[in-house]
C-alpha positions as CSV (number, residue, x, y, z in Angstrom):
1,X,-33.2,-49.3,-21.7
2,X,-36.1,-48.2,-24.0
3,X,-37.2,-44.8,-25.3
4,X,-39.7,-43.2,-27.7
5,X,-38.1,-41.3,-30.5
6,X,-39.1,-37.9,-31.6
7,X,-40.3,-39.2,-35.0
8,X,-42.8,-41.9,-33.8
9,X,-40.4,-44.8,-33.3
10,X,-39.9,-46.9,-30.2
11,X,-36.2,-48.1,-29.8
12,X,-34.9,-50.6,-27.3
13,X,-31.2,-51.3,-26.7
14,X,-30.3,-54.1,-24.3
15,X,-27.3,-53.5,-22.1
16,X,-27.7,-56.6,-19.9
17,X,-27.4,-54.4,-16.9
18,X,-30.2,-56.5,-15.6
19,X,-30.3,-60.3,-15.8
20,X,-33.4,-60.7,-18.0
21,X,-32.6,-63.8,-20.0
22,X,-34.2,-67.2,-19.3
23,X,-35.3,-70.5,-21.0
24,X,-39.0,-69.8,-20.3
25,X,-41.2,-66.8,-20.3
26,X,-41.8,-65.2,-16.9
27,X,-42.2,-61.8,-15.2
28,X,-39.1,-59.7,-15.8
29,X,-37.8,-61.9,-18.7
30,X,-37.4,-60.0,-22.0
31,X,-35.2,-62.5,-23.9
32,X,-35.6,-66.3,-24.3
33,X,-32.8,-68.9,-25.0
34,X,-32.8,-72.4,-26.2
35,X,-30.0,-74.9,-26.2
36,X,-29.1,-78.6,-26.7
37,X,-28.0,-80.8,-23.7
38,X,-24.2,-80.4,-24.5
39,X,-24.4,-76.6,-24.7
40,X,-23.8,-74.0,-22.1
41,X,-26.6,-71.5,-21.7
42,X,-26.1,-67.8,-22.2
43,X,-25.3,-65.9,-19.1
44,X,-24.2,-62.3,-18.4
45,X,-20.4,-62.0,-18.4
46,X,-17.7,-59.2,-18.3
47,X,-14.4,-59.6,-20.0
48,X,-11.5,-57.3,-21.1
49,X,-12.2,-56.1,-24.5
50,X,-15.8,-57.2,-24.5
51,X,-17.5,-55.3,-21.8
52,X,-20.8,-56.5,-20.4
53,X,-22.2,-59.1,-22.7
54,X,-23.8,-62.4,-23.0
55,X,-21.7,-65.6,-23.2
56,X,-22.6,-69.2,-24.1
57,X,-20.9,-72.2,-25.5
58,X,-22.1,-74.3,-28.4
59,X,-21.1,-77.9,-27.7
60,X,-18.9,-80.0,-29.9
61,X,-21.7,-82.1,-31.4
62,X,-22.9,-81.9,-35.0
63,X,-26.3,-80.1,-35.2
64,X,-26.3,-78.6,-31.7
65,X,-28.1,-75.4,-31.7
66,X,-28.3,-72.3,-29.4
67,X,-30.9,-69.5,-29.9
68,X,-31.3,-66.0,-28.4
69,X,-34.7,-64.4,-29.2
70,X,-37.4,-62.0,-28.0
71,X,-40.0,-63.7,-25.8
72,X,-43.0,-63.0,-28.2
73,X,-43.9,-62.3,-31.8
74,X,-43.7,-58.5,-31.9
75,X,-43.1,-57.3,-35.3
76,X,-45.2,-57.1,-38.5
77,X,-44.4,-55.3,-41.7
78,X,-47.6,-53.3,-41.6
79,X,-46.3,-51.4,-38.6
80,X,-44.4,-49.4,-41.2
81,X,-40.9,-49.8,-40.1
82,X,-39.1,-52.4,-37.9
83,X,-35.5,-53.2,-37.4
84,X,-33.3,-55.6,-35.3
85,X,-29.6,-55.3,-34.5
86,X,-26.8,-57.3,-32.9
87,X,-23.1,-57.4,-32.3
88,X,-22.0,-61.1,-32.6
89,X,-18.6,-62.8,-31.9
90,X,-17.7,-66.4,-32.3
91,X,-14.4,-68.0,-31.0
92,X,-14.2,-70.0,-34.3
93,X,-15.9,-69.7,-37.6
94,X,-15.2,-73.2,-38.8
95,X,-18.0,-75.7,-39.2
96,X,-20.8,-73.3,-38.0
97,X,-23.9,-71.6,-39.3
98,X,-25.9,-68.7,-37.9
99,X,-29.0,-66.8,-38.9
100,X,-30.0,-63.4,-37.5
101,X,-33.0,-61.3,-38.1
102,X,-36.8,-61.9,-38.0
103,X,-38.3,-65.4,-37.4
104,X,-41.8,-66.8,-37.3
105,X,-41.7,-68.5,-33.9
106,X,-40.3,-68.3,-30.5
107,X,-40.2,-72.1,-30.1
108,X,-39.4,-74.8,-32.6
109,X,-37.9,-78.1,-33.4
110,X,-34.4,-78.8,-32.1
111,X,-31.3,-79.0,-34.3
112,X,-32.4,-76.6,-36.9
113,X,-32.2,-72.8,-37.5
114,X,-34.8,-71.1,-39.9
115,X,-32.7,-71.7,-43.0
116,X,-29.4,-73.3,-44.1
117,X,-27.3,-73.1,-47.2
118,X,-25.6,-76.3,-48.6
119,X,-23.4,-75.3,-51.6
120,X,-25.7,-72.8,-53.3
121,X,-29.1,-74.2,-52.2
122,X,-31.1,-72.8,-49.4
123,X,-33.3,-75.1,-47.3
124,X,-36.0,-73.1,-45.4
125,X,-37.1,-74.6,-42.0
126,X,-39.3,-71.8,-40.8
127,X,-42.8,-72.7,-41.3
128,X,-44.4,-69.4,-41.8
129,X,-41.5,-67.2,-42.8
130,X,-38.3,-65.4,-41.9
131,X,-36.1,-62.5,-43.0
132,X,-32.4,-62.3,-42.0
133,X,-28.7,-62.8,-42.6
134,X,-27.3,-66.2,-42.9
135,X,-23.7,-67.5,-42.6
136,X,-23.1,-71.2,-43.3
137,X,-19.7,-72.9,-43.9
138,X,-21.5,-75.6,-45.8
139,X,-22.1,-73.0,-48.6
140,X,-19.9,-72.6,-51.6
141,X,-18.9,-69.1,-50.4
142,X,-18.0,-68.6,-46.7
143,X,-19.7,-65.2,-46.6
144,X,-22.9,-63.7,-45.4
145,X,-26.1,-64.1,-47.4
146,X,-29.5,-62.4,-47.4
147,X,-32.5,-64.6,-47.1
148,X,-36.4,-64.5,-46.8
149,X,-39.2,-66.9,-47.0
150,X,-43.0,-66.4,-46.9
151,X,-45.0,-69.5,-45.7
152,X,-43.1,-72.4,-46.7
153,X,-41.9,-70.7,-49.9
154,X,-38.3,-69.5,-50.0
155,X,-37.1,-66.6,-52.1
156,X,-36.4,-67.4,-55.8
157,X,-33.7,-64.6,-56.0
158,X,-30.5,-66.0,-57.3
159,X,-28.0,-67.1,-54.6
160,X,-25.3,-65.0,-56.2
161,X,-27.5,-61.8,-55.9
162,X,-28.2,-62.6,-52.2
163,X,-24.5,-63.0,-51.4
164,X,-22.9,-60.2,-49.4
165,X,-19.7,-60.5,-51.3
166,X,-16.5,-59.9,-49.3
167,X,-18.5,-59.8,-46.0
168,X,-17.7,-62.6,-43.5
169,X,-17.3,-63.1,-39.7
170,X,-13.7,-63.2,-38.3
171,X,-13.0,-65.4,-35.3
172,X,-12.7,-63.6,-32.1
173,X,-13.9,-60.3,-33.7
174,X,-17.3,-58.4,-33.5
175,X,-19.6,-58.5,-36.4
176,X,-22.4,-56.0,-36.4
177,X,-25.7,-56.9,-38.2
178,X,-28.9,-55.1,-38.8
179,X,-32.1,-56.3,-40.6
180,X,-34.9,-53.8,-41.5
181,X,-38.3,-54.2,-42.9
182,X,-40.6,-51.4,-44.3
183,X,-44.3,-51.7,-45.4
184,X,-45.1,-51.3,-49.1
185,X,-48.8,-51.3,-48.7
186,X,-51.7,-53.7,-49.1
187,X,-51.0,-56.6,-51.5
188,X,-47.2,-56.2,-51.4
189,X,-44.5,-58.0,-49.6
190,X,-42.3,-56.0,-47.3
191,X,-39.1,-54.2,-48.4
192,X,-36.0,-55.5,-46.5
193,X,-32.6,-53.9,-45.9
194,X,-29.7,-56.2,-44.8
195,X,-26.5,-54.5,-43.4
196,X,-23.3,-55.9,-42.0
197,X,-20.2,-54.2,-40.7
198,X,-17.0,-56.0,-39.7
199,X,-14.4,-55.3,-37.1
200,X,-12.4,-53.2,-39.7
201,X,-15.4,-50.9,-40.4
202,X,-16.1,-52.4,-43.9
203,X,-19.8,-52.6,-44.6
204,X,-22.0,-54.3,-47.1
205,X,-25.8,-53.4,-47.6
206,X,-28.4,-54.9,-49.7
207,X,-32.0,-54.0,-50.3
208,X,-34.8,-56.3,-51.7
209,X,-38.5,-56.1,-52.2
210,X,-39.6,-59.5,-50.6
211,X,-42.6,-61.8,-50.7
212,X,-43.0,-61.7,-46.9
213,X,-46.6,-60.9,-46.0
214,X,-47.0,-57.6,-44.2
215,X,-49.2,-59.2,-41.5
216,X,-46.9,-62.0,-40.6
217,X,-46.0,-62.1,-37.0
218,X,-42.2,-62.2,-36.3
219,X,-39.7,-62.1,-33.5
220,X,-36.2,-61.0,-32.8
221,X,-34.0,-64.0,-33.5
222,X,-30.4,-65.3,-33.5
223,X,-29.6,-69.0,-34.0
224,X,-26.2,-70.6,-34.0
225,X,-25.8,-74.3,-35.1
226,X,-22.8,-76.6,-35.2
227,X,-22.3,-77.9,-38.7
228,X,-19.8,-80.6,-37.4
229,X,-18.0,-81.5,-34.1
230,X,-16.3,-78.2,-33.1
231,X,-17.1,-76.3,-30.0
232,X,-17.8,-72.5,-30.3
233,X,-17.8,-69.7,-27.7
234,X,-20.7,-67.3,-28.6
235,X,-20.7,-63.7,-27.5
236,X,-23.5,-61.1,-27.9
237,X,-23.5,-57.5,-27.2
238,X,-26.0,-54.7,-27.4
239,X,-29.1,-56.4,-29.2
240,X,-31.5,-53.7,-30.3
241,X,-34.8,-53.2,-32.0
242,X,-37.0,-50.5,-33.1
243,X,-40.5,-50.2,-34.4
244,X,-42.9,-47.4,-35.7
245,X,-45.6,-46.4,-33.3
246,X,-48.8,-47.3,-35.1
247,X,-51.6,-44.7,-35.8
248,X,-49.6,-41.6,-34.6
């Protein structure tokens, strides 16, 4: 369902009441998915305690990856305000990494997500840039981290400052995440707000002025990748996005 807000913002919330997810763009498809051979593709499902949602299985193969993303590049910072939201649940939080937020491409090489974190070192894989929340069990701290990159240049902000201390996913529990970007005018990178809320209602929010260009095209993006040989059930509920209506 979509609607136009009273303050000039378009908002879309996906209920999955209609099957509109596929592995290739087509009429009636709003969301794309990618997966490796051993993975089970996202499908609509209903389960006690979960309601209507998407369900997929990340196979028990190191570096297997699944993605859920919009079918086009639809956001730029210069629109004024954009945000993406998701509720995510994993059956296990061992040997896994995920990235949620904005990404520069709706297709890309297999077996990578836009960024990874080994110990305290980020490696950006996105070619043109990304903004989002990262969780990686290869990191020193198994907690969420903020990240952005512009072009092939990743943020130089200290990893300790990007860490969302005390905020981490819990197996078989919902984690809510929201990433926003706001325009700061010509010659300035966008401002980004990162918010996470766990199943107990605890929240952590961080705000940074980033280096991401205001004219960089971005899509809604979730990527989950296996960091060893453990299968993971992946559940998604109520992905949403919003964007300022230009030139109102």
